[in-house]
Each structure stands twice: as structure tokens, then as C-alpha cells.
C-alpha positions as CSV (number, residue, x, y, z in Angstrom):
1,M,-11.3,26.7,2.9
2,F,-7.3,26.6,3.5
3,F,-8.3,27.1,7.6
4,N,-10.8,23.8,6.7
5,N,-8.3,21.6,5.0
6,L,-5.6,22.5,7.6
7,Y,-8.0,21.5,10.2
8,K,-9.0,18.3,8.7
9,A,-5.5,17.5,8.1
10,M,-4.3,18.1,11.6
11,K,-6.8,16.0,13.0
12,C,-6.2,12.8,11.0
13,N,-3.1,12.3,13.0
14,E,-2.4,13.6,16.6
15,T,1.1,14.2,16.0
16,F,0.8,17.4,13.8
17,G,-1.0,19.1,16.9
18,D,2.7,19.8,18.5
19,G,4.3,21.3,15.3
20,T,7.0,19.3,14.9
21,R,5.6,17.6,11.8
22,I,4.3,20.6,10.0
23,F,6.6,21.7,7.1
24,N,6.4,24.3,4.6
25,L,7.8,24.7,1.2
26,D,8.2,27.2,-1.4
27,E,10.8,28.4,-3.9
28,T,12.3,31.9,-4.7
29,A,14.4,33.2,-7.4
30,T,18.1,34.2,-6.8
31,V,19.5,35.7,-9.8
32,T,22.5,37.2,-10.9
33,V,21.5,40.7,-10.5
34,Q,20.8,42.5,-7.3
35,K,17.0,43.5,-7.1
36,S,16.7,47.0,-5.6
37,A,13.8,48.9,-4.4
38,K,14.9,51.9,-5.7
39,V,16.3,51.6,-8.8
40,T,15.2,49.2,-11.7
41,S,17.7,47.7,-13.4
42,G,17.4,46.6,-17.4
43,E,19.4,43.7,-16.6
44,K,17.4,40.4,-15.9
45,G,20.1,38.2,-14.7
46,V,20.6,34.7,-15.1
47,L,17.7,32.5,-12.6
48,V,18.8,30.2,-9.9
49,T,15.7,28.5,-8.2
50,T,16.4,28.1,-4.7
51,C,14.0,25.9,-2.9
52,R,13.6,25.8,1.1
53,I,11.8,24.1,3.5
54,V,10.9,25.1,7.2
55,S,9.1,23.1,10.2
56,A,7.2,24.9,12.7
57,A,9.3,23.4,15.2
58,E,11.9,25.9,14.5
59,N,14.2,23.8,12.2
60,H,14.9,24.1,8.0
61,L,15.9,21.4,5.8
62,P,19.1,21.7,3.4
63,P,18.0,23.9,0.4
64,A,17.4,22.7,-3.2
65,M,19.0,24.7,-6.1
66,G,17.8,24.5,-9.6
67,F,20.7,25.8,-12.2
68,P,20.1,26.6,-15.9
69,R,22.1,23.9,-17.1
70,V,21.8,20.7,-19.2
71,Y,24.1,18.5,-16.5
72,F,24.7,19.3,-13.2
73,K,28.3,19.7,-11.7
74,E,29.2,19.7,-7.9
75,H,31.1,22.6,-8.3
76,M,27.6,24.4,-8.6
77,I,27.0,24.3,-5.0
78,V,30.3,25.0,-3.4
79,S,29.9,27.0,0.3
80,T,26.3,26.1,0.3
81,P,24.7,24.7,3.4
82,P,25.4,20.9,4.0
83,G,23.0,18.3,2.4
84,T,22.2,20.8,-0.2
85,L,20.4,19.0,-3.6
86,G,21.7,20.6,-6.7
87,L,19.6,19.8,-9.8
88,A,19.9,21.3,-13.4
89,Y,17.6,22.1,-16.2
90,P,17.6,24.8,-19.2
91,S,15.3,26.8,-18.0
92,G,16.3,27.6,-14.5
93,W,12.9,26.9,-13.4
94,M,11.3,24.0,-10.9
95,N,9.3,21.6,-12.9
96,A,7.6,18.2,-12.2
97,D,10.6,16.2,-12.4
98,L,13.0,18.2,-10.5
99,F,10.2,18.5,-7.9
100,L,10.0,14.9,-7.9
101,K,13.8,15.0,-6.9
102,V,13.3,17.5,-4.3
103,M,10.5,15.3,-2.4
104,E,12.7,12.2,-2.1
105,P,15.3,14.0,0.0
106,F,12.2,15.8,2.1
107,I,11.2,12.4,2.6
108,K,14.4,11.2,3.5
109,H,15.4,14.3,5.7
110,T,12.0,14.1,7.7
111,S,12.1,10.3,8.1
112,S,8.6,10.3,6.9
113,S,6.7,7.0,7.3
114,K,3.4,5.5,8.6
115,E,4.9,5.3,11.8
116,N,6.0,9.1,11.4
117,P,4.0,11.1,9.0
118,S,4.3,14.3,7.9
119,L,2.4,17.6,6.9
120,L,3.6,19.4,4.2
121,L,2.5,23.0,3.2
122,Y,3.2,24.3,-0.3
123,D,1.0,26.4,-3.4
124,N,-0.4,25.5,-6.0
125,H,2.0,25.8,-8.7
126,E,1.9,23.1,-12.0
127,S,4.8,21.3,-10.7
128,H,4.0,20.5,-7.4
129,L,0.7,18.7,-8.3
130,S,2.0,16.3,-10.7
131,I,0.7,12.4,-10.1
132,Q,4.1,11.2,-9.6
133,V,4.9,13.7,-6.8
134,I,1.4,12.8,-5.2
135,N,2.0,9.2,-5.2
136,L,5.5,9.6,-4.1
137,A,4.1,11.5,-1.0
138,K,0.8,9.3,-0.5
139,K,3.1,6.1,-0.3
140,N,5.8,7.9,2.2
141,C,2.3,9.4,4.6
142,V,3.3,12.6,3.5
143,T,-0.4,14.9,3.9
144,I,0.0,17.9,1.4
145,V,-2.1,21.0,2.1
146,T,-2.2,23.7,-0.9
147,F,-2.6,27.2,-0.2
148,L,-5.1,29.6,-2.1
149,P,-3.6,31.3,-4.9
150,H,-2.5,34.7,-4.6
151,S,-2.5,34.7,-0.5
152,T,0.7,33.2,0.0
153,N,1.8,36.8,0.8
154,K,-0.4,36.6,3.9
155,M,-0.5,32.8,4.6
156,Q,2.2,31.4,3.9
157,P,5.4,31.2,6.7
158,L,8.0,31.2,4.1
159,D,6.7,34.7,2.3
160,V,5.7,36.3,5.6
161,G,8.8,35.8,7.4
162,I,12.0,34.2,5.7
163,F,11.8,35.6,2.3
164,K,12.4,39.5,2.9
165,P,15.4,39.2,5.4
166,F,17.0,36.4,3.2
167,S,16.6,38.7,0.3
168,I,18.4,41.3,2.4
169,A,21.3,39.0,3.1
170,Y,21.4,37.7,-0.3
171,N,21.7,41.7,-1.8
172,A,24.3,42.1,0.8
173,A,26.7,39.1,0.2
174,I,26.4,40.3,-3.6
175,D,27.7,43.6,-2.3
176,S,30.5,42.4,-0.6
177,W,31.8,40.2,-3.4
178,L,31.4,42.8,-5.8
179,M,33.7,45.5,-3.8
180,H,36.3,42.3,-3.0
181,H,35.9,41.8,-7.2
182,P,35.8,45.3,-9.1
183,G,34.8,45.1,-12.6
184,K,33.9,41.4,-12.5
185,P,30.1,40.2,-13.3
186,V,28.4,37.6,-11.2
187,T,27.6,34.2,-12.3
188,I,25.7,31.3,-11.7
189,Y,29.0,29.9,-9.8
190,Q,29.0,32.7,-7.3
191,V,25.0,32.1,-6.3
192,A,25.8,29.1,-4.1
193,G,27.9,31.2,-1.9
194,F,25.6,34.3,-1.7
195,V,23.1,31.4,-0.7
196,G,24.9,30.1,1.9
197,E,25.8,33.6,3.6
198,A,22.3,34.6,3.6
199,Y,21.1,31.3,4.6
200,Q,22.6,31.2,8.0
201,K,21.7,35.0,8.4
202,A,17.9,34.5,7.7
203,M,17.1,30.8,8.7
204,T,17.1,31.5,12.5
205,S,14.7,30.0,15.0
206,A,13.3,33.4,15.8
207,N,12.3,33.9,11.9
208,I,11.0,30.8,11.7
209,T,8.8,30.7,14.8
210,S,7.3,34.0,14.2
211,A,6.4,33.0,10.7
212,F,4.5,30.5,11.6
213,K,3.1,32.1,14.4
214,K,1.9,35.3,12.2
215,C,0.2,32.7,9.8
216,R,-1.8,31.3,12.5
217,I,-0.8,27.9,10.9
218,F,1.1,26.9,14.6
219,P,-0.3,27.7,17.2
220,F,-3.6,26.9,14.8
221,D,-5.7,29.8,14.9
222,R,-8.8,30.1,11.9
223,E,-9.4,33.7,13.3
224,I,-6.7,35.6,11.7
225,F,-7.9,37.5,9.0
226,T,-11.0,40.1,9.9
227,D,-13.0,42.2,7.5
228,I,-10.2,44.6,7.3
229,D,-7.8,42.2,5.7
230,F,-10.9,41.4,3.1
231,L,-11.9,45.2,2.3
232,P,-9.3,45.8,-0.6
233,C,-10.8,43.0,-2.3
234,S,-14.7,45.0,-2.5
235,V,-13.3,46.8,-5.5
236,T,-12.7,43.6,-8.0
237,D,-15.5,41.5,-6.1
238,R,-18.0,41.0,-8.6
239,P,-21.4,39.3,-7.4
240,Q,-23.4,37.2,-9.7
241,L,-26.4,39.2,-10.0
242,E,-30.1,37.9,-11.0
243,L,-30.4,41.2,-13.2
244,G,-27.5,40.5,-15.1
245,N,-23.8,42.2,-14.8
246,Q,-25.2,45.5,-14.3
247,T,-24.0,47.1,-10.9
248,P,-27.5,47.7,-8.8
249,P,-28.3,51.5,-8.3
250,R,-28.6,52.8,-4.9
251,E,-31.2,54.5,-3.3
252,P,-30.6,58.5,-3.6
253,I,-30.2,60.7,-0.6
254,D,-32.5,63.2,-0.4
255,D,-31.6,66.6,0.9
256,Q,-33.3,66.3,3.9
257,T,-31.5,63.2,4.8
258,K,-28.3,65.1,4.4
259,L,-29.1,67.9,6.3
260,N,-30.2,65.8,9.5
261,A,-27.4,66.6,11.9
262,N,-28.2,63.4,13.9
263,R,-27.0,61.4,11.4
264,F,-23.2,60.4,10.2
265,I,-22.8,60.7,6.5
266,T,-20.4,58.4,5.5
267,S,-17.9,59.0,2.2
268,E,-19.6,56.3,0.3
269,E,-23.0,57.9,0.3
270,I,-21.2,61.3,-1.2
271,R,-19.5,59.6,-3.9
272,Q,-19.6,55.8,-4.3
273,F,-16.4,53.6,-4.1
274,P,-15.1,52.6,-7.7
275,K,-16.0,49.2,-8.6
276,A,-14.1,47.1,-11.4
277,E,-16.2,46.3,-14.7
278,P,-17.5,43.2,-15.1
279,R,-15.8,40.3,-16.9
280,K,-16.3,39.5,-20.1
281,E,-18.0,35.8,-20.3
282,T,-15.4,33.4,-22.2
283,S,-15.8,29.9,-22.4
284,K,-11.7,29.5,-22.6
285,G,-10.0,30.3,-19.9
286,R,-8.0,29.0,-16.8
287,R,-9.2,26.7,-14.3
288,K,-9.6,28.5,-10.6
289,G,-7.2,27.2,-8.0
290,K,-8.3,26.4,-4.8
291,S,-6.6,25.0,-1.8
292,M,-7.1,21.1,-1.2
293,I,-5.5,18.0,-0.1
294,P,-4.3,16.2,-3.1
295,T,-2.6,13.5,-1.3
296,D,-6.9,12.8,-0.5
297,T,-8.4,10.1,-3.0
298,P,-11.0,12.3,-4.6
299,E,-8.5,15.4,-5.2
300,K,-6.0,12.8,-6.1
301,L,-8.2,11.2,-9.2
302,E,-9.6,14.3,-10.3
303,L,-5.8,15.7,-10.5
304,E,-5.5,12.3,-12.5
305,E,-7.9,12.6,-14.5
306,R,-6.7,16.3,-15.7
307,Q,-3.4,15.6,-16.3
308,V,-4.0,12.6,-18.8
309,K,-6.5,14.8,-20.6
310,K,-4.2,17.3,-21.0
311,A,-1.2,15.1,-22.0
312,I,-4.0,13.3,-24.8
313,H,-4.4,17.0,-25.9
314,S,-1.5,17.9,-26.2
315,S,0.0,14.8,-28.6
316,S,-2.7,16.1,-30.9
317,I,-5.5,13.0,-30.4
318,D,-9.0,13.8,-31.0
319,V,-10.1,13.3,-27.2
320,R,-13.6,12.3,-28.9
321,K,-12.0,9.1,-30.6
322,K,-9.2,8.5,-28.4
323,K,-11.2,5.0,-27.1
324,S,-10.9,3.9,-30.6
325,V,-7.3,5.3,-31.5
326,K,-5.2,2.0,-32.8
327,R,-1.9,1.7,-34.6
328,K,-2.4,0.8,-38.0
329,I,0.9,-0.7,-39.0
330,Q,1.4,-0.9,-42.8
331,D,2.8,-4.1,-44.7
332,R,6.2,-4.4,-44.9
333,D,8.6,-6.7,-47.2
334,E,11.6,-8.2,-45.6
335,D,14.1,-5.7,-46.6
336,D,12.0,-2.9,-45.4
337,E,13.1,-1.2,-42.4
338,E,10.8,1.8,-41.8
339,W,7.7,1.1,-40.0
340,H,4.7,3.9,-39.9
341,S,1.8,4.7,-37.9
342,D,-1.4,6.6,-38.3
343,A,-1.4,8.1,-34.7
344,S,1.7,10.2,-35.5
345,S,3.0,11.6,-38.4
346,E,6.7,10.9,-37.1
347,H,8.1,7.6,-38.6
348,L,8.1,5.2,-35.8
349,E,10.5,2.6,-34.9
350,P,10.0,-0.7,-33.8
351,E,11.1,-0.8,-29.7
352,V,12.0,-4.5,-29.7
353,N,13.0,-6.9,-32.2
354,P,9.5,-7.3,-34.3
355,R,10.5,-11.1,-34.9
356,V,10.0,-12.2,-31.7
357,D,7.8,-15.1,-31.0
358,P,4.5,-14.1,-29.9
359,T,3.9,-17.1,-28.3
360,A,6.6,-17.1,-26.1
361,F,4.8,-14.5,-23.4
362,E,3.7,-15.9,-20.2
363,D,0.8,-14.9,-18.2
364,L,1.0,-11.7,-16.3
365,S,1.5,-12.5,-12.7
366,K,-0.6,-9.4,-11.7
367,F,-2.4,-6.5,-13.2
368,P,-0.5,-3.9,-14.6
369,E,-0.9,-0.6,-12.3
370,V,-0.6,2.8,-12.9
371,E,3.1,4.2,-13.3
372,D,4.1,0.7,-14.4
373,Y,6.6,-0.2,-17.9
374,V,5.0,-2.4,-19.8
375,L,5.4,-4.1,-23.4
376,V,2.7,-3.7,-25.6
377,E,1.8,-5.7,-28.5
378,F,0.0,-3.9,-32.0
379,K,-1.1,-6.3,-34.5
380,P,-1.0,-5.3,-38.2
381,E,-4.1,-5.3,-40.1
382,N,-2.7,-8.0,-42.7
383,I,-2.9,-11.4,-41.0
384,K,0.4,-12.7,-42.6
385,S,2.5,-9.8,-41.1
386,K,4.1,-10.4,-37.7
387,P,3.2,-8.1,-34.6
388,V,5.4,-5.6,-33.6
389,Y,5.9,-4.0,-29.6
390,Y,6.5,-0.8,-28.3
391,I,7.7,-0.4,-24.5
392,G,5.0,2.8,-23.0
393,K,4.1,3.7,-19.1
394,V,0.6,3.1,-18.2
395,L,-1.2,6.4,-17.2
396,S,-4.7,5.5,-16.0
397,Y,-7.5,2.8,-16.7
398,V,-10.6,3.3,-18.4
399,T,-12.8,0.8,-16.4
400,E,-15.9,0.9,-18.6
401,T,-13.7,-0.9,-21.8
402,N,-11.1,-2.8,-19.6
403,E,-8.9,-0.4,-21.6
404,A,-5.3,1.5,-20.1
405,N,-4.1,5.0,-21.7
406,I,-0.8,4.4,-22.3
407,S,2.3,6.8,-23.1
408,F,5.0,5.1,-25.4
409,M,8.5,5.7,-25.7
410,R,11.1,6.1,-28.5
411,K,14.3,4.2,-29.0
412,S,17.4,6.3,-29.3
413,Q,19.0,6.4,-32.4
414,K,22.5,6.6,-31.3
415,T,22.3,4.1,-28.7
416,G,19.9,0.8,-29.0
417,S,19.4,0.3,-25.3
418,K,18.0,3.7,-24.4
419,F,14.7,4.9,-24.9
420,Y,13.0,8.6,-24.1
421,F,9.6,9.9,-24.0
422,P,9.2,12.1,-27.0
423,V,8.6,16.1,-26.2
424,I,5.3,15.5,-27.7
425,P,3.7,12.4,-25.7
426,D,2.8,9.5,-27.9
427,I,-0.4,8.7,-25.8
428,A,-3.0,6.0,-27.1
429,T,-5.8,3.9,-25.7
430,M,-5.2,0.0,-25.4
431,P,-6.9,-2.8,-24.5
432,V,-5.4,-4.4,-21.5
433,K,-4.9,-7.9,-22.8
434,D,-2.4,-6.5,-25.4
435,V,0.1,-6.0,-22.3
436,K,2.4,-8.9,-22.8
437,M,5.5,-7.9,-19.9
438,I,5.5,-5.7,-16.8
439,L,9.0,-4.4,-17.1
440,P,11.2,-3.5,-14.4
441,R,11.9,0.0,-13.4
442,P,13.9,2.3,-16.0
443,L,17.6,3.5,-14.8
444,N,18.1,7.3,-15.3
445,Y,20.8,8.0,-18.0
446,R,22.8,11.5,-17.3
447,Y,19.8,12.5,-15.1
448,T,17.6,13.7,-18.3
449,K,16.9,10.4,-20.2
């Protein structure tokens, strides 16, 4: 499946055939405690995620490093390769927001455009498949192909030929630092220096070329894997049998067959190979991953629909009634400053002045698009009460009913000019006619708001 998708993507543009526009991206954990194959440490250390991108043309791009901090400081990436991107997130793991910031410099460094398209290969991690990332890639003519789950150790160039020498050089850099600083523990502020030293040793042209060649991505060769490579899977393969999940009985071997000197008796005939027990059929479970081209329209629409459903489910809104969800704003007196909503258990504050003139809005110059920020009008049940307005972002459309799924924001209690998305998304389905304005793109506040 992966090689079929890769062949399809490479045939779409002739510039992918020479390997100069084929890239591989993946993250690895660079921690403050060394990983040893012989000694198991009880200390896990602090995680700093390092994202690397290599090209089949023997090139590599500056890395991106995600630190477990709320705010990023420039001194965190001292001694790293030039152009290193520094990011910060409390957990240190890559998420959709950070990965979007990784894609922006990738497009800049590779000069991806309609005249100069790129082919990017990476795994099926959830942060890699957000709609924002897919839209950004498609807008800049970056074709994305994902690997099959649990196969990157055989099929991904970074895993095959880069990560191992990088890990060895990284541990050697820590050893050297500990010898010059006896009794001092390694912190995240030294990780950047270790990464910079290991980067020079591991990211060589020979390693990158051999990695792509061994995975048969460039030069392209779909016949890399043979039956021997799939042989370990025979223990856990569970074919769908018509007679249920029971293993079919094998024909018994009579004594005459065993005594036949002209026939070779295999070890499987003497003692059958072990077989995993059949799985219990349950209605719940994770969706099985697959290799795909998420920048293609069918795959993109499927991902978008799946993420919208997940957001609606996490916001505790009944999916079966999502089309009829309306905000019911209670009547209030002139001195009452609290507004309530039946769609959430929280007290919601109006996002703009509720005393704005409803007749002052002009007709929209265009139809709101997905990812647009809009101003939505909510009309209370009491006709005498004035409408109230909220800011939200369009997630998707329900074309049958001419409605939009909108994720609404909250106004900051500290500063009245800043808005944020709540931890539990507040998503409602609203008629498009209630959208009164299409707002400009917001400005980020301190990288996290």
C-alpha cells in the first residue's frame, strides 16, 4: 500500500523522479539521561523532542527542537546548527500546533510552490494529520505520503540510517560533558549543544544516501521486501475464517509418510508453529492506521470529518442532536452582567458589546471558508432582548442544511482585547445566515494564546 501511494505521488510530478524534491521527516527523543543498551537507568530524564528532515539529494534541513517549557527563550538553542527552530510546550511532545510551526520553515527552506513542488514522507502521528497542516501543505504544493504504522523501522530513511548513529554521537557528547563537569547533572540547556555536536557526525551525505537507498524510496524499488521479511508476522496473523476464529485442524501425518525416506519432513509437521490466540471482538478500539496521501481530496475530507466528530464528542455535545444545538440566552435586566448558555455548564461572557446595532451589519462580500474567523449572532428567545455576538472559527459545513460547525472562543478575563479557545472545545452548529462578519486572522499572543 505504501509503495502504491509513493508511486502514485511520484508519477504526479516528474521532478520527484530525480530525488531532489523528496524529503523525510521524523521526531526523536533527546533526553537528559543517556540510553544504554546494557544498563537500564531508573531515571527517565527530561524530554526534548528533536525533529529532523532529510532529502534524498543528500541534504538536510535545520532541526526543530521542542522544549518542555511554557515560553521559549533563545539561549535554549545555543550551539545548535544554524537555522534551528526553537519551540516550547509544557509536555515537550510534538502536537498539532507545534508541528504547524515546523511545516512553515520547511516550506520556506525548500521553496515549495506550484512551480517547485515537494514530496514529504512521514508517519501517521496524530499531530502530523491535523487539518491546518494538510491545508498549509496543499496550499504550497507539498504532497504528503504517510508510512504504514509499525513499519518505520524498515521503511523510513531516518529510522533506518540516521537515528542510530545520531544516538551514538549524542551519548558520546554527554559522556564528554560529564567528564568536564563532574558531579553536575545534565539539564535541558545542555541538550542543544549535544544535538549540535551529534548532528555534524550523523547527518553525513553517505548516511542519508544509504538510508534512502536501503528503504528503496530513492532509487524507487517496490520489491525490497521478500517473504522472509514477512515471516515473523505469521505468528500473529489472524485470517478471517468461515468457521469462526478457531484454527483449522491440520491433516494428521501417518506413520507411512514419516517413514518415507524419499520425502523431507519439516519441523512444522513434527511440531506446529505457535499461533496467537484470536482477538476478542469488541465494539471499541483504535482506528487502524494505514498509508495514505492526506493531501489528496478524498483523504483530506475523511480526516476533516473525523476530527470534527472528535471535537464535537470531546465537547460533551450529543452528536445525534448536534444539528439542533442552539444557544438559549436567558433574559436579563439592564444591571445583570452574567449571561448563561445551555450548551455549556460554564457562565459565558459576551465576546463583544451586546448593545451593538443589529442593523449596522452589511452583507457578506463572500461566503465564509473553513478556518475563517467569524462573528456570529445569537438571538434570545425573548423578542424584546437584544442579540449577543460571539467570535468563532469555522470547522466544516453541513451542506444539506446550509449550516456550519463553529468552534467558539472566550474573552480573556484579564485583558478585554484577547481571546482564547477553551480547553474543552465549545462547538455548535449554526445557520450560515447568522454569520454577520468575516474577521481578519488573529495575532498570536506570546506564542501560546
